[in-house]
N, C-alpha and C positions, 0 to 999 in steps of 0.2 A: 504492500499500499506507500511506502514513503517514498518508492520509486516513481510510483506514479504522480505525487506530490512535487517531488523534485523534478520530473521531466516539464510540469505544467509551468513551474517556476522558472526552468530554461528557456522555454518557448518565450516567455514574455518577456525575455531580455534581449532575442535576437532584434539585429538591424534589417536583416536582410528577409523579406517574406516567406520564402519558399524554406529556410531557414527554420520559422516561426511555425509553418506547417509541418514540417518534418519532425520537430518535438511536441507538437500537439499530437501527430499520427501517435509517436511513440506513448505518451502518456496515455493516450486511449487504448492502444495495445496494451500495455501493461495492467490498465484496469479492466479491460476484456480476459487478461490470463487471470485473473483473480477468482476463485472458484466459487464463493460465498457473498454475501451483501454486504460487507466492509465496505464497498466503492459504490453502494446504489445511488448515492446522495452527492457522488461526483460526476455523473450522467449528464444533467443538464448543463453544467460550466463546461463538460470537455467538449457536448457535443455543440455549444455556443462559440467556443475556442475553434472548433473545426471549420464551422462556420463563416466565422471572422476571418480566419487563415485562408479560406477558399474565394472568400470574397475579397480579399486583397490582392490573392495573385490573378484576379478576374474571373476565376473558375464561378461563376453565379449559380449553374444549376447545383453541382455540390455545395454551396454555401446554402442554396435553399432547403435542399434536402436534410442537411444538418442542422440547421436551425428548425425545420419540421419534427426531427427525431427529440431536439430538445423541449420543442413545446408540448410534445406527447409524453414525457418525462420530468416536467418541472412540478408535477403533485406531488415529487417527491421530497422537496424542499420545505422545510418550517415555513413560518410565517412571520417570523426575524427580519432583520435586517438584509442579513445575506439573500434568502430565498426571494426578496421583494427585487433588490439589484439584478438577480439573474433572471426573475422575470420580466422583468421591465424591459432589459436588454433584449431579451428572446421576443419581445414584442416588437422592440422597435427594430430588430433585423428585420424581420418577415415582414414590417411595412416597407420599409427600405427597398427591399428587392421585388415587392408586388409591385411599386411604382413603375 
């Protein structure tokens, strides 16, 4: 689980959008390798970040797909500040790509 979080933070500090996508993909791959629910609440953010990374490199269809995946699992988040931030970001991203 820690490696998923580490890859997520490495992705956030990349200067090249392709590298950002690569690290976000690694983070998602690590989460997918966990065989239980420990990472369940990470998926909304992981999908959101994958969507943004694809959007930044111009791959709108993949971005839309990941934003829809994020929207499908945002109910896993609590009602606190973090959950609100992620839900709002997913909604904004979906609106942005719908235009």
